[in-house]
C-alpha positions in Angstrom: 215.6 89.2 120.8 212.7 89.9 118.5 209.6 91.4 120.2 206.8 89.1 121.8 203.9 89.4 118.9 201.6 88.8 121.7 202.5 91.4 124.1 199.1 90.9 126.1 200.5 87.4 127.2 202.4 86.6 129.7 206.2 85.4 128.2 206.0 82.3 130.3 202.4 81.1 129.3 202.3 77.8 128.1 202.3 77.2 124.3 198.9 75.2 124.4 197.4 78.0 126.8 199.3 80.9 124.7 197.4 79.2 121.5 193.8 79.0 122.7 194.1 82.3 123.8 195.1 83.9 120.4 192.5 81.7 118.6 189.8 82.7 121.2 190.8 86.8 120.9 190.9 85.7 116.8 187.3 84.4 116.7 186.0 87.4 119.4 187.4 89.9 116.9 185.9 88.1 113.9 182.5 87.9 115.4 182.5 91.3 116.0 183.6 92.3 112.5 180.8 90.2 111.1 178.4 92.0 112.9 179.5 95.0 111.8 179.8 94.1 108.2 176.1 92.6 108.1 174.7 96.1 109.1 172.3 97.3 106.7 172.5 100.9 108.3 174.0 103.2 105.9 175.8 105.5 108.3 177.8 102.4 108.6 179.3 102.5 105.1 182.5 103.8 105.9 183.0 101.8 108.9 182.5 98.9 106.7 184.8 100.1 104.0 187.6 100.7 106.5 187.2 97.4 108.2 187.3 95.6 104.9 190.4 97.5 104.3 192.1 96.4 107.8 191.2 93.3 107.5 192.8 93.1 103.9 196.2 94.2 105.3 196.2 92.1 108.2 195.0 88.4 106.6 194.7 86.1 108.9 194.4 88.7 112.1 191.3 89.9 112.7 192.1 90.6 115.7 194.5 93.4 114.4 191.9 94.5 111.7 189.4 95.1 114.6 192.3 97.2 116.6 193.0 99.5 113.5 189.4 99.8 113.1 189.0 100.8 116.9 192.0 103.1 116.7 190.7 105.1 113.3 189.1 108.3 113.8 186.0 109.1 112.1 187.5 112.4 111.2 190.7 111.3 110.0 192.1 110.8 106.3 190.0 109.5 104.1 190.3 105.8 103.1 
């Protein structure tokens, strides 16, 4: 059996509630990303470049891009 793609939702969640929860999470993640990308603070440039890369690696899944952004260490390897 393949792993549940959304482990944060109970497996017995009805499909329509599951779909709503996933879309809601995606919308919220995209709002956070849009806020970061609209920043004019020069100190945010590295974070903006990194989130753009994570968005490109996770097309249509801003929640995964945001998770990777949050897990990325500021002093980690370069872009």
